[in-house]
Backbone and ligand atoms as CSV (ligand in chain L), in Angstrom:
chain,resi,resn,atom,element,x,y,z
A,1,MET,N,N,0.878,-1.158,-0.025
A,1,MET,CA,C,0.022,-0.024,0.015
A,1,MET,C,C,0.799,1.271,-0.010
A,2,ASN,N,N,2.118,1.159,0.597
A,2,ASN,CA,C,2.968,2.322,0.647
A,2,ASN,C,C,3.358,2.799,-0.800
A,3,ASP,N,N,3.256,1.912,-1.721
A,3,ASP,CA,C,3.634,2.306,-3.064
A,3,ASP,C,C,2.564,3.136,-3.812
A,4,ARG,N,N,1.343,3.070,-3.341
A,4,ARG,CA,C,0.284,3.722,-4.043
A,4,ARG,C,C,0.570,5.174,-4.338
A,5,GLY,N,N,1.086,5.936,-3.370
A,5,GLY,CA,C,1.344,7.350,-3.475
A,5,GLY,C,C,2.398,7.638,-4.614
A,6,ARG,N,N,3.197,6.592,-4.871
A,6,ARG,CA,C,4.194,6.791,-5.943
A,6,ARG,C,C,3.730,6.217,-7.309
A,7,MET,N,N,2.460,5.838,-7.363
A,7,MET,CA,C,1.974,5.241,-8.603
A,7,MET,C,C,0.685,6.008,-9.127
A,8,PRO,N,N,0.957,7.273,-9.535
A,8,PRO,CA,C,-0.187,8.064,-9.916
A,8,PRO,C,C,-1.039,7.643,-11.054
A,9,TYR,N,N,-0.344,6.980,-11.984
A,9,TYR,CA,C,-1.092,6.546,-13.187
A,9,TYR,C,C,-1.992,5.373,-12.852
A,10,THR,N,N,-1.411,4.425,-12.079
A,10,THR,CA,C,-2.266,3.273,-11.600
A,10,THR,C,C,-3.471,3.769,-10.779
A,11,ASN,N,N,-3.226,4.768,-9.869
A,11,ASN,CA,C,-4.220,5.284,-9.060
A,11,ASN,C,C,-5.287,5.938,-9.914
A,12,ALA,N,N,-4.836,6.627,-10.977
A,12,ALA,CA,C,-5.820,7.284,-11.874
A,12,ALA,C,C,-6.606,6.256,-12.657
A,13,VAL,N,N,-5.937,5.147,-13.015
A,13,VAL,CA,C,-6.650,4.079,-13.788
A,13,VAL,C,C,-7.768,3.498,-12.836
A,14,ILE,N,N,-7.476,3.283,-11.616
A,14,ILE,CA,C,-8.446,2.663,-10.743
A,14,ILE,C,C,-9.587,3.697,-10.499
A,15,HIS,N,N,-9.354,4.960,-10.341
A,15,HIS,CA,C,-10.373,5.974,-10.205
A,15,HIS,C,C,-11.273,5.970,-11.500
A,16,GLU,N,N,-10.613,5.877,-12.606
A,16,GLU,CA,C,-11.425,5.955,-13.895
A,16,GLU,C,C,-12.249,4.707,-14.100
A,17,ILE,N,N,-11.742,3.532,-13.640
A,17,ILE,CA,C,-12.489,2.256,-13.680
A,17,ILE,C,C,-13.799,2.458,-12.856
A,18,GLN,N,N,-13.575,2.993,-11.629
A,18,GLN,CA,C,-14.762,3.177,-10.645
A,18,GLN,C,C,-15.715,4.210,-11.317
A,19,ARG,N,N,-15.136,5.301,-11.939
A,19,ARG,CA,C,-15.979,6.357,-12.473
A,19,ARG,C,C,-16.903,5.783,-13.563
A,20,LEU,N,N,-16.333,4.985,-14.500
A,20,LEU,CA,C,-17.114,4.464,-15.603
A,20,LEU,C,C,-17.944,3.330,-15.193
A,21,ALA,N,N,-17.452,2.470,-14.238
A,21,ALA,CA,C,-18.243,1.344,-13.754
A,21,ALA,C,C,-19.544,1.782,-13.139
A,22,ASN,N,N,-19.369,2.857,-12.250
A,22,ASN,CA,C,-20.658,3.532,-11.771
A,22,ASN,C,C,-21.602,2.485,-11.205
A,23,ILE,N,N,-21.116,1.690,-10.240
A,23,ILE,CA,C,-21.878,0.507,-9.802
A,23,ILE,C,C,-23.166,0.835,-9.010
A,24,LEU,N,N,-23.184,2.019,-8.393
A,24,LEU,CA,C,-24.364,2.366,-7.656
A,24,LEU,C,C,-24.788,3.763,-8.066
A,25,PRO,N,N,-25.436,3.888,-9.245
A,25,PRO,CA,C,-25.747,5.214,-9.806
A,25,PRO,C,C,-26.680,6.090,-8.944
A,26,PHE,N,N,-27.399,5.399,-8.062
A,26,PHE,CA,C,-28.273,6.164,-7.155
A,26,PHE,C,C,-27.899,6.004,-5.671
A,27,GLY,N,N,-26.573,5.578,-5.435
A,27,GLY,CA,C,-26.156,5.386,-4.113
A,27,GLY,C,C,-26.915,4.372,-3.430
A,28,VAL,N,N,-27.253,4.591,-2.099
A,28,VAL,CA,C,-28.076,3.705,-1.301
A,28,VAL,C,C,-29.288,4.496,-0.889
A,29,PRO,N,N,-30.552,4.024,-1.145
A,29,PRO,CA,C,-31.683,4.849,-0.843
A,29,PRO,C,C,-31.752,5.266,0.646
A,30,ARG,N,N,-32.171,6.467,0.928
A,30,ARG,CA,C,-32.264,7.010,2.273
A,30,ARG,C,C,-33.648,7.618,2.445
A,31,LYS,N,N,-33.928,8.068,3.626
A,31,LYS,CA,C,-35.269,8.622,3.988
A,31,LYS,C,C,-34.927,9.833,4.806
A,32,VAL,N,N,-35.652,10.975,4.635
A,32,VAL,CA,C,-35.457,12.069,5.562
A,32,VAL,C,C,-36.193,11.816,6.803
A,33,THR,N,N,-35.612,12.185,7.943
A,33,THR,CA,C,-36.143,11.777,9.264
A,33,THR,C,C,-37.061,12.934,9.814
A,34,CYS,N,N,-37.083,14.057,9.077
A,34,CYS,CA,C,-37.920,15.164,9.577
A,34,CYS,C,C,-38.262,16.031,8.300
A,35,ASP,N,N,-39.242,16.909,8.380
A,35,ASP,CA,C,-39.531,17.815,7.254
A,35,ASP,C,C,-38.158,18.572,6.905
A,36,THR,N,N,-37.828,18.561,5.643
A,36,THR,CA,C,-36.519,19.118,5.299
A,36,THR,C,C,-36.656,20.054,4.181
A,37,HIS,N,N,-36.055,21.277,4.298
A,37,HIS,CA,C,-36.130,22.264,3.199
A,37,HIS,C,C,-34.794,22.189,2.482
A,38,PHE,N,N,-34.879,21.943,1.173
A,38,PHE,CA,C,-33.656,21.741,0.377
A,38,PHE,C,C,-33.802,22.493,-0.931
A,39,ARG,N,N,-33.020,23.549,-1.137
A,39,ARG,CA,C,-32.997,24.375,-2.364
A,39,ARG,C,C,-34.380,24.793,-2.783
A,40,GLY,N,N,-35.180,25.251,-1.888
A,40,GLY,CA,C,-36.496,25.728,-2.227
A,40,GLY,C,C,-37.597,24.697,-2.229
A,41,TYR,N,N,-37.201,23.455,-2.051
A,41,TYR,CA,C,-38.181,22.349,-1.979
A,41,TYR,C,C,-38.369,21.885,-0.517
A,42,LEU,N,N,-39.698,21.447,-0.264
A,42,LEU,CA,C,-39.935,20.843,1.030
A,42,LEU,C,C,-39.973,19.317,0.800
A,43,LEU,N,N,-39.088,18.633,1.514
A,43,LEU,CA,C,-39.162,17.137,1.498
A,43,LEU,C,C,-39.830,16.725,2.837
A,44,PRO,N,N,-41.085,16.259,2.752
A,44,PRO,CA,C,-41.752,15.922,4.044
A,44,PRO,C,C,-41.097,14.721,4.667
A,45,LYS,N,N,-41.188,14.735,6.000
A,45,LYS,CA,C,-40.623,13.593,6.761
A,45,LYS,C,C,-40.963,12.232,6.100
A,46,ASP,N,N,-40.061,11.342,6.057
A,46,ASP,CA,C,-40.110,9.983,5.476
A,46,ASP,C,C,-40.068,9.935,4.005
A,47,THR,N,N,-39.762,11.047,3.384
A,47,THR,CA,C,-39.578,11.007,1.863
A,47,THR,C,C,-38.277,10.168,1.565
A,48,ASP,N,N,-38.387,9.258,0.561
A,48,ASP,CA,C,-37.203,8.537,0.132
A,48,ASP,C,C,-36.378,9.467,-0.712
A,49,VAL,N,N,-35.112,9.431,-0.433
A,49,VAL,CA,C,-34.126,10.252,-1.270
A,49,VAL,C,C,-32.955,9.460,-1.692
A,50,CYS,N,N,-32.408,9.788,-2.890
A,50,CYS,CA,C,-31.226,9.116,-3.381
A,50,CYS,C,C,-30.248,10.212,-3.877
A,51,ILE,N,N,-29.017,9.972,-3.741
A,51,ILE,CA,C,-28.022,10.892,-4.384
A,51,ILE,C,C,-27.774,10.327,-5.723
A,52,ALA,N,N,-27.900,11.130,-6.812
A,52,ALA,CA,C,-27.605,10.619,-8.146
A,52,ALA,C,C,-26.134,10.606,-8.402
A,53,LEU,N,N,-25.416,9.673,-7.800
A,53,LEU,CA,C,-23.990,9.582,-7.913
A,53,LEU,C,C,-23.517,9.417,-9.339
A,54,GLY,N,N,-24.411,8.665,-10.137
A,54,GLY,CA,C,-24.048,8.461,-11.528
A,54,GLY,C,C,-23.923,9.733,-12.397
A,55,ILE,N,N,-24.792,10.722,-12.013
A,55,ILE,CA,C,-24.679,11.960,-12.798
A,55,ILE,C,C,-23.373,12.723,-12.312
A,56,LEU,N,N,-23.077,12.655,-11.045
A,56,LEU,CA,C,-21.804,13.338,-10.662
A,56,LEU,C,C,-20.600,12.731,-11.371
A,57,LEU,N,N,-20.657,11.370,-11.495
A,57,LEU,CA,C,-19.497,10.702,-12.125
A,57,LEU,C,C,-19.376,10.954,-13.592
A,58,GLN,N,N,-20.416,11.592,-14.174
A,58,GLN,CA,C,-20.396,11.836,-15.621
A,58,GLN,C,C,-20.632,13.318,-15.986
A,59,ASP,N,N,-20.335,14.148,-14.974
A,59,ASP,CA,C,-20.626,15.581,-15.136
A,59,ASP,C,C,-19.572,16.091,-16.154
A,60,PRO,N,N,-20.055,16.629,-17.258
A,60,PRO,CA,C,-19.133,17.126,-18.342
A,60,PRO,C,C,-18.289,18.315,-17.850
A,61,LYS,N,N,-18.710,19.050,-16.748
A,61,LYS,CA,C,-17.966,20.063,-16.218
A,61,LYS,C,C,-16.637,19.569,-15.576
A,62,TYR,N,N,-16.700,18.359,-15.052
A,62,TYR,CA,C,-15.533,17.827,-14.370
A,62,TYR,C,C,-14.798,16.708,-15.155
A,63,PHE,N,N,-15.505,16.099,-16.094
A,63,PHE,CA,C,-14.872,14.995,-16.867
A,63,PHE,C,C,-15.087,15.337,-18.373
A,64,LYS,N,N,-14.076,15.858,-18.968
A,64,LYS,CA,C,-14.238,16.368,-20.307
A,64,LYS,C,C,-14.545,15.353,-21.383
A,65,ASP,N,N,-13.964,14.068,-21.158
A,65,ASP,CA,C,-14.207,12.979,-22.058
A,65,ASP,C,C,-15.105,11.941,-21.299
A,66,ARG,N,N,-16.303,12.288,-20.868
A,66,ARG,CA,C,-16.978,11.619,-19.843
A,66,ARG,C,C,-17.447,10.197,-20.210
A,67,LYS,N,N,-17.649,9.964,-21.488
A,67,LYS,CA,C,-18.190,8.623,-21.910
A,67,LYS,C,C,-16.984,7.633,-22.145
A,68,SER,N,N,-15.778,8.079,-22.207
A,68,SER,CA,C,-14.649,7.212,-22.570
A,68,SER,C,C,-13.793,6.961,-21.288
A,69,PHE,N,N,-12.978,5.918,-21.463
A,69,PHE,CA,C,-12.058,5.514,-20.386
A,69,PHE,C,C,-10.822,6.392,-20.622
A,70,HIS,N,N,-10.630,7.268,-19.648
A,70,HIS,CA,C,-9.644,8.353,-19.836
A,70,HIS,C,C,-8.941,8.623,-18.504
A,71,PRO,N,N,-7.921,7.892,-18.038
A,71,PRO,CA,C,-7.357,8.057,-16.785
A,71,PRO,C,C,-6.821,9.523,-16.570
A,72,GLU,N,N,-6.604,10.252,-17.645
A,72,GLU,CA,C,-6.121,11.580,-17.535
A,72,GLU,C,C,-7.118,12.483,-16.796
A,73,HIS,N,N,-8.379,12.015,-16.597
A,73,HIS,CA,C,-9.349,12.792,-15.816
A,73,HIS,C,C,-8.769,13.040,-14.462
A,74,PHE,N,N,-7.844,12.209,-13.986
A,74,PHE,CA,C,-7.311,12.207,-12.638
A,74,PHE,C,C,-5.830,12.488,-12.555
A,75,LEU,N,N,-5.280,13.080,-13.682
A,75,LEU,CA,C,-3.851,13.450,-13.711
A,75,LEU,C,C,-3.672,14.864,-14.090
A,76,ASP,N,N,-2.741,15.562,-13.500
A,76,ASP,CA,C,-2.458,16.930,-13.971
A,76,ASP,C,C,-1.424,16.865,-15.134
A,77,GLU,N,N,-1.069,18.042,-15.642
A,77,GLU,CA,C,-0.137,18.089,-16.810
A,77,GLU,C,C,1.111,17.357,-16.527
A,78,GLU,N,N,1.623,17.337,-15.263
A,78,GLU,CA,C,2.835,16.656,-14.986
A,78,GLU,C,C,2.775,15.207,-14.648
A,79,GLY,N,N,1.538,14.725,-14.761
A,79,GLY,CA,C,1.286,13.302,-14.479
A,79,GLY,C,C,1.096,12.999,-13.020
A,80,HIS,N,N,0.921,14.023,-12.235
A,80,HIS,CA,C,0.606,13.809,-10.766
A,80,HIS,C,C,-0.870,13.408,-10.651
A,81,PHE,N,N,-1.173,12.652,-9.596
A,81,PHE,CA,C,-2.576,12.396,-9.326
A,81,PHE,C,C,-3.278,13.615,-8.973
A,82,LYS,N,N,-4.522,13.815,-9.575
A,82,LYS,CA,C,-5.312,15.034,-9.281
A,82,LYS,C,C,-6.706,14.563,-8.851
A,83,LYS,N,N,-7.105,15.076,-7.650
A,83,LYS,CA,C,-8.395,14.682,-7.125
A,83,LYS,C,C,-9.480,15.457,-7.972
A,84,ASN,N,N,-10.710,14.844,-7.996
A,84,ASN,CA,C,-11.776,15.490,-8.777
A,84,ASN,C,C,-13.010,15.533,-7.837
A,85,ASP,N,N,-13.506,16.758,-7.644
A,85,ASP,CA,C,-14.612,16.934,-6.683
A,85,ASP,C,C,-15.869,16.179,-6.999
A,86,SER,N,N,-16.060,15.801,-8.297
A,86,SER,CA,C,-17.274,15.183,-8.713
A,86,SER,C,C,-17.142,13.644,-8.610
A,87,PHE,N,N,-15.993,13.205,-8.125
A,87,PHE,CA,C,-15.753,11.714,-8.007
A,87,PHE,C,C,-16.287,11.336,-6.578
A,88,LEU,N,N,-17.538,10.769,-6.571
A,88,LEU,CA,C,-18.071,10.394,-5.252
A,88,LEU,C,C,-18.764,8.988,-5.312
A,89,PRO,N,N,-18.004,8.042,-5.797
A,89,PRO,CA,C,-18.694,6.697,-5.932
A,89,PRO,C,C,-19.039,6.064,-4.641
A,90,PHE,N,N,-18.500,6.596,-3.545
A,90,PHE,CA,C,-18.788,5.967,-2.172
A,90,PHE,C,C,-19.757,6.942,-1.450
A,91,GLY,N,N,-20.425,7.880,-2.174
A,91,GLY,CA,C,-21.262,8.808,-1.491
A,91,GLY,C,C,-20.485,9.833,-0.700
A,92,THR,N,N,-21.160,10.449,0.163
A,92,THR,CA,C,-20.466,11.542,0.972
A,92,THR,C,C,-21.260,11.868,2.184
A,93,GLY,N,N,-20.681,12.626,3.103
A,93,GLY,CA,C,-21.345,13.091,4.313
A,93,GLY,C,C,-21.389,11.975,5.399
A,94,LYS,N,N,-22.331,12.164,6.305
A,94,LYS,CA,C,-22.405,11.158,7.446
A,94,LYS,C,C,-22.525,9.804,7.080
A,95,ARG,N,N,-23.269,9.521,5.918
A,95,ARG,CA,C,-23.497,8.115,5.569
A,95,ARG,C,C,-22.607,7.631,4.417
A,96,VAL,N,N,-21.443,8.271,4.308
A,96,VAL,CA,C,-20.483,7.848,3.341
A,96,VAL,C,C,-20.208,6.266,3.552
A,97,CYS,N,N,-19.869,5.618,2.509
A,97,CYS,CA,C,-19.633,4.184,2.601
A,97,CYS,C,C,-18.653,3.828,3.661
A,98,LEU,N,N,-19.102,2.877,4.495
A,98,LEU,CA,C,-18.203,2.508,5.690
A,98,LEU,C,C,-16.994,1.656,5.205
A,99,GLY,N,N,-17.146,1.082,4.062
A,99,GLY,CA,C,-16.074,0.181,3.604
A,99,GLY,C,C,-15.163,0.859,2.633
A,100,LYS,N,N,-15.228,2.198,2.519
A,100,LYS,CA,C,-14.467,2.958,1.450
A,100,LYS,C,C,-12.959,2.584,1.510
A,101,SER,N,N,-12.303,2.757,2.669
A,101,SER,CA,C,-10.862,2.510,2.696
A,101,SER,C,C,-10.538,1.066,2.392
A,102,LEU,N,N,-11.348,0.139,2.854
A,102,LEU,CA,C,-11.112,-1.245,2.539
A,102,LEU,C,C,-11.259,-1.565,1.127
A,103,ALA,N,N,-12.400,-0.981,0.451
A,103,ALA,CA,C,-12.577,-1.182,-0.968
A,103,ALA,C,C,-11.458,-0.599,-1.801
A,104,LEU,N,N,-11.007,0.619,-1.409
A,104,LEU,CA,C,-9.956,1.238,-2.290
A,104,LEU,C,C,-8.612,0.419,-2.117
A,105,MET,N,N,-8.382,-0.052,-0.888
A,105,MET,CA,C,-7.199,-0.918,-0.687
A,105,MET,C,C,-7.234,-2.209,-1.503
A,106,GLU,N,N,-8.454,-2.818,-1.513
A,106,GLU,CA,C,-8.628,-4.041,-2.227
A,106,GLU,C,C,-8.500,-3.857,-3.755
A,107,LEU,N,N,-9.097,-2.748,-4.198
A,107,LEU,CA,C,-8.988,-2.510,-5.699
A,107,LEU,C,C,-7.524,-2.364,-6.091
A,108,PHE,N,N,-6.775,-1.556,-5.245
A,108,PHE,CA,C,-5.360,-1.345,-5.632
A,108,PHE,C,C,-4.539,-2.632,-5.539
A,109,LEU,N,N,-4.705,-3.379,-4.437
A,109,LEU,CA,C,-3.863,-4.610,-4.294
A,109,LEU,C,C,-4.297,-5.668,-5.300
A,110,MET,N,N,-5.534,-5.837,-5.562
A,110,MET,CA,C,-5.938,-6.913,-6.530
A,110,MET,C,C,-5.455,-6.614,-7.940
A,111,LEU,N,N,-5.772,-5.307,-8.356
A,111,LEU,CA,C,-5.406,-4.947,-9.718
A,111,LEU,C,C,-3.918,-5.023,-9.931
A,112,THR,N,N,-3.081,-4.497,-8.993
A,112,THR,CA,C,-1.613,-4.495,-9.152
A,112,THR,C,C,-1.100,-5.935,-9.123
A,113,THR,N,N,-1.630,-6.736,-8.248
A,113,THR,CA,C,-1.101,-8.103,-8.069
A,113,THR,C,C,-1.420,-8.886,-9.432
A,114,ILE,N,N,-2.643,-8.695,-9.960
A,114,ILE,CA,C,-2.999,-9.409,-11.159
A,114,ILE,C,C,-2.033,-8.922,-12.270
A,115,LEU,N,N,-1.840,-7.649,-12.388
A,115,LEU,CA,C,-0.934,-7.127,-13.532
A,115,LEU,C,C,0.452,-7.465,-13.316
A,116,GLN,N,N,0.953,-7.573,-12.066
A,116,GLN,CA,C,2.376,-7.964,-11.818
A,116,GLN,C,C,2.565,-9.473,-12.230
A,117,ARG,N,N,1.550,-10.310,-11.985
A,117,ARG,CA,C,1.822,-11.777,-12.117
A,117,ARG,C,C,1.300,-12.345,-13.416
A,118,PHE,N,N,0.359,-11.668,-14.059
A,118,PHE,CA,C,-0.243,-12.257,-15.295
A,118,PHE,C,C,-0.194,-11.344,-16.437
A,119,THR,N,N,-0.140,-11.996,-17.652
A,119,THR,CA,C,-0.385,-11.288,-18.842
A,119,THR,C,C,-1.823,-11.540,-19.251
A,120,LEU,N,N,-2.553,-10.517,-19.465
A,120,LEU,CA,C,-3.920,-10.676,-19.873
A,120,LEU,C,C,-4.126,-10.572,-21.351
A,121,LYS,N,N,-4.905,-11.545,-21.895
A,121,LYS,CA,C,-5.130,-11.592,-23.311
A,121,LYS,C,C,-6.660,-11.825,-23.557
A,122,SER,N,N,-7.132,-11.336,-24.639
A,122,SER,CA,C,-8.545,-11.501,-24.967
A,122,SER,C,C,-8.658,-12.441,-26.178
A,123,PRO,N,N,-9.644,-13.368,-26.196
A,123,PRO,CA,C,-9.797,-14.261,-27.277
A,123,PRO,C,C,-10.194,-13.569,-28.507
A,124,LYS,N,N,-10.839,-12.360,-28.354
A,124,LYS,CA,C,-11.103,-11.567,-29.526
A,124,LYS,C,C,-10.475,-10.200,-29.475
A,125,GLU,N,N,-10.552,-9.426,-30.456
A,125,GLU,CA,C,-9.917,-8.132,-30.508
A,125,GLU,C,C,-10.529,-7.268,-29.361
A,126,PRO,N,N,-9.613,-6.682,-28.494
A,126,PRO,CA,C,-10.203,-5.883,-27.286
A,126,PRO,C,C,-11.294,-4.872,-27.852
A,127,GLN,N,N,-11.085,-4.237,-28.952
A,127,GLN,CA,C,-12.062,-3.243,-29.396
A,127,GLN,C,C,-13.410,-3.849,-29.769
A,128,GLU,N,N,-13.406,-5.157,-29.920
A,128,GLU,CA,C,-14.784,-5.834,-30.228
A,128,GLU,C,C,-15.540,-6.242,-28.993
A,129,ILE,N,N,-14.882,-6.045,-27.798
A,129,ILE,CA,C,-15.576,-6.340,-26.553
A,129,ILE,C,C,-16.590,-5.247,-26.204
A,130,ASP,N,N,-17.845,-5.653,-25.995
A,130,ASP,CA,C,-18.903,-4.618,-25.640
A,130,ASP,C,C,-18.817,-4.422,-24.103
A,131,LEU,N,N,-18.390,-3.200,-23.783
A,131,LEU,CA,C,-18.231,-2.891,-22.353
A,131,LEU,C,C,-19.553,-2.220,-21.757
A,132,THR,N,N,-20.550,-2.184,-22.574
A,132,THR,CA,C,-21.749,-1.442,-22.098
A,132,THR,C,C,-22.235,-1.984,-20.815
A,133,PRO,N,N,-22.383,-1.203,-19.713
A,133,PRO,CA,C,-22.726,-1.802,-18.417
A,133,PRO,C,C,-24.168,-2.292,-18.493
A,134,LYS,N,N,-24.482,-3.221,-17.652
A,134,LYS,CA,C,-25.902,-3.750,-17.586
A,134,LYS,C,C,-26.522,-3.406,-16.349
A,135,ALA,N,N,-27.749,-2.850,-16.318
A,135,ALA,CA,C,-28.414,-2.538,-15.085
A,135,ALA,C,C,-28.989,-3.802,-14.439
A,136,ASN,N,N,-28.907,-3.904,-13.162
A,136,ASN,CA,C,-29.581,-5.102,-12.504
A,136,ASN,C,C,-30.440,-4.678,-11.339
A,137,GLY,N,N,-31.330,-3.746,-11.538
A,137,GLY,CA,C,-32.261,-3.260,-10.505
A,137,GLY,C,C,-31.657,-2.070,-9.808
A,138,SER,N,N,-31.002,-2.275,-8.597
A,138,SER,CA,C,-30.546,-1.102,-7.894
A,138,SER,C,C,-29.117,-0.703,-8.306
A,139,GLY,N,N,-28.433,-1.575,-9.069
A,139,GLY,CA,C,-27.021,-1.168,-9.430
A,139,GLY,C,C,-26.721,-1.510,-10.931
A,140,ILE,N,N,-25.408,-1.413,-11.208
A,140,ILE,CA,C,-24.968,-1.621,-12.511
A,140,ILE,C,C,-23.863,-2.611,-12.430
A,141,VAL,N,N,-23.838,-3.659,-13.338
A,141,VAL,CA,C,-22.784,-4.674,-13.281
A,141,VAL,C,C,-22.115,-4.588,-14.664
A,142,PRO,N,N,-20.803,-4.948,-14.614
A,142,PRO,CA,C,-20.104,-4.975,-15.987
A,142,PRO,C,C,-20.602,-6.216,-16.699
A,143,PRO,N,N,-20.594,-6.142,-18.050
A,143,PRO,CA,C,-21.023,-7.314,-18.839
A,143,PRO,C,C,-19.947,-8.489,-18.652
A,144,SER,N,N,-20.317,-9.677,-18.902
A,144,SER,CA,C,-19.338,-10.742,-18.808
A,144,SER,C,C,-18.638,-10.994,-20.150
A,145,TYR,N,N,-17.402,-11.271,-20.124
A,145,TYR,CA,C,-16.632,-11.596,-21.298
A,145,TYR,C,C,-15.427,-12.388,-20.927
A,146,GLU,N,N,-14.842,-13.099,-21.935
A,146,GLU,CA,C,-13.765,-14.032,-21.668
A,146,GLU,C,C,-12.437,-13.412,-21.742
A,147,LEU,N,N,-11.508,-13.932,-20.906
A,147,LEU,CA,C,-10.222,-13.336,-20.768
A,147,LEU,C,C,-9.222,-14.402,-20.451
A,148,TYR,N,N,-8.049,-14.412,-21.044
A,148,TYR,CA,C,-6.993,-15.339,-20.615
A,148,TYR,C,C,-6.086,-14.641,-19.649
A,149,ALA,N,N,-5.720,-15.316,-18.486
A,149,ALA,CA,C,-4.776,-14.747,-17.507
A,149,ALA,C,C,-3.606,-15.703,-17.600
A,150,LEU,N,N,-2.522,-15.330,-18.297
A,150,LEU,CA,C,-1.368,-16.214,-18.418
A,150,LEU,C,C,-0.330,-15.831,-17.359
A,151,LEU,N,N,0.009,-16.814,-16.555
A,151,LEU,CA,C,0.966,-16.577,-15.460
A,151,LEU,C,C,2.359,-16.290,-16.071
A,152,ARG,N,N,3.013,-15.215,-15.564
A,152,ARG,CA,C,4.292,-14.891,-16.028
A,152,ARG,C,C,5.411,-15.709,-15.455
A,153,GLU,N,N,6.307,-16.200,-16.260
A,153,GLU,CA,C,7.281,-17.112,-15.698
A,153,GLU,C,C,8.418,-16.381,-14.959
A,154,GLU,N,N,8.882,-15.279,-15.633
A,154,GLU,CA,C,10.036,-14.577,-15.118
A,154,GLU,C,C,9.580,-13.501,-14.109
A,155,GLY,N,N,10.477,-12.660,-13.771
A,155,GLY,CA,C,10.116,-11.448,-12.953
A,155,GLY,C,C,10.094,-11.717,-11.426
A,156,LEU,N,N,8.911,-11.415,-10.890
A,156,LEU,CA,C,8.666,-11.499,-9.447
A,156,LEU,C,C,9.408,-12.615,-8.724
A,157,HIS,N,N,9.169,-13.889,-9.306
A,157,HIS,CA,C,9.611,-15.045,-8.525
A,157,HIS,C,C,11.099,-15.084,-8.431
A,158,ASP,N,N,11.810,-14.677,-9.554
A,158,ASP,CA,C,13.281,-14.686,-9.461
A,158,ASP,C,C,13.822,-13.659,-8.518
A,159,SER,N,N,13.184,-12.491,-8.473
A,159,SER,CA,C,13.739,-11.429,-7.683
A,159,SER,C,C,13.313,-11.490,-6.204
A,160,ALA,N,N,12.221,-12.342,-5.954
A,160,ALA,CA,C,11.712,-12.246,-4.621
A,160,ALA,C,C,12.630,-12.987,-3.593
L,1,HEM,C1,C,-16.124,-0.389,-4.808
L,1,HEM,C2,C,-16.861,-0.795,-3.689
L,1,HEM,C3,C,-17.905,-0.020,-2.994
L,1,HEM,C4,C,-18.657,1.054,-3.410
L,1,HEM,C5,C,-18.639,1.755,-4.793
L,1,HEM,C6,C,-19.566,1.367,-2.340
L,1,HEM,C7,C,-20.485,2.450,-2.373
L,1,HEM,C8,C,-21.307,2.813,-1.333
L,1,HEM,C9,C,-22.294,3.920,-1.367
L,1,HEM,C10,C,-22.475,4.798,-2.574
L,1,HEM,C11,C,-22.911,3.949,-0.172
L,1,HEM,C12,C,-24.033,4.942,0.232
L,1,HEM,C13,C,-23.375,6.257,0.763
L,1,HEM,C14,C,-24.405,7.351,0.958
L,1,HEM,O1,O,-25.517,7.082,1.174
L,1,HEM,O2,O,-23.937,8.517,0.861
L,1,HEM,C15,C,-22.318,2.864,0.675
L,1,HEM,C16,C,-22.701,2.598,1.907
L,1,HEM,C17,C,-22.198,1.583,2.704
L,1,HEM,N1,N,-21.179,0.734,2.301
L,1,HEM,FE1,FE,-20.185,0.717,0.587
L,1,HEM,N2,N,-19.332,0.541,-1.285
L,1,HEM,C18,C,-18.353,-0.287,-1.609
L,1,HEM,C19,C,-17.746,-1.305,-0.883
L,1,HEM,C20,C,-18.062,-1.521,0.510
L,1,HEM,C21,C,-17.418,-2.485,1.346
L,1,HEM,C22,C,-16.220,-3.360,0.929
L,1,HEM,C23,C,-18.060,-2.428,2.530
L,1,HEM,C24,C,-17.802,-3.272,3.793
L,1,HEM,C25,C,-16.739,-3.916,4.113
L,1,HEM,C26,C,-19.086,-1.449,2.487
L,1,HEM,C27,C,-19.977,-1.097,3.398
L,1,HEM,C28,C,-20.864,-0.157,3.383
L,1,HEM,C29,C,-21.833,0.226,4.470
L,1,HEM,C30,C,-21.867,-0.549,5.912
L,1,HEM,C31,C,-22.559,1.269,4.071
L,1,HEM,C32,C,-23.758,1.974,4.829
L,1,HEM,C33,C,-23.162,3.096,5.623
L,1,HEM,C34,C,-24.196,3.915,6.385
L,1,HEM,O3,O,-25.424,3.817,6.133
L,1,HEM,O4,O,-23.862,4.647,7.374
L,1,HEM,N3,N,-19.000,-0.905,1.195
L,1,HEM,N4,N,-21.384,2.200,-0.099
């Protein structure tokens, strides 16, 4: 995990995967516990509310190439990691995802471990893979496709 701060491109790739994957476009449904005034509207007690996280993750003001996979959304001109205020896949505020740190750690460790140990190949041309996400009720899941993970012979094992 100590390496993450020195791996801005990898960090940006993971952020961009989360941005495009957009697995909870409406976050987790909530309810207001009392009459609530919000931007000129009255939300009566017990109204169901959702944060439209998916809209934030595709806001053209913050993500100039919002429909494409573009890790540069999270990099500055010098290649340093750059935070983006519209990146809130874990929600925000009091009810922000409790597993956020764990999830971020898992995403980093799993992706880097796979890429260090395996060469990934596709049985068909990568550009022919349909990456259009599929809705499954409350969330969005990636479509399934086939992938070869070929264990690398050299590298890590020799130097370990
Ligand atoms: C990439 C993975 C994950 C994403 C994108 C995600 C996203 C979210 C979102 C959007 C919310 C609602 C936040 C809000 O209402 O503002 C949430 C809540 C929550 N998440 Fe996650 N989550 C992830 C992984 C995890 C993991 C690994 C755990 C537990 C180990 C976890 C535990 C929770 C809990 C307990 C809540 C409810 C918090 C509360 O109501 O106070 N999440 N998550």
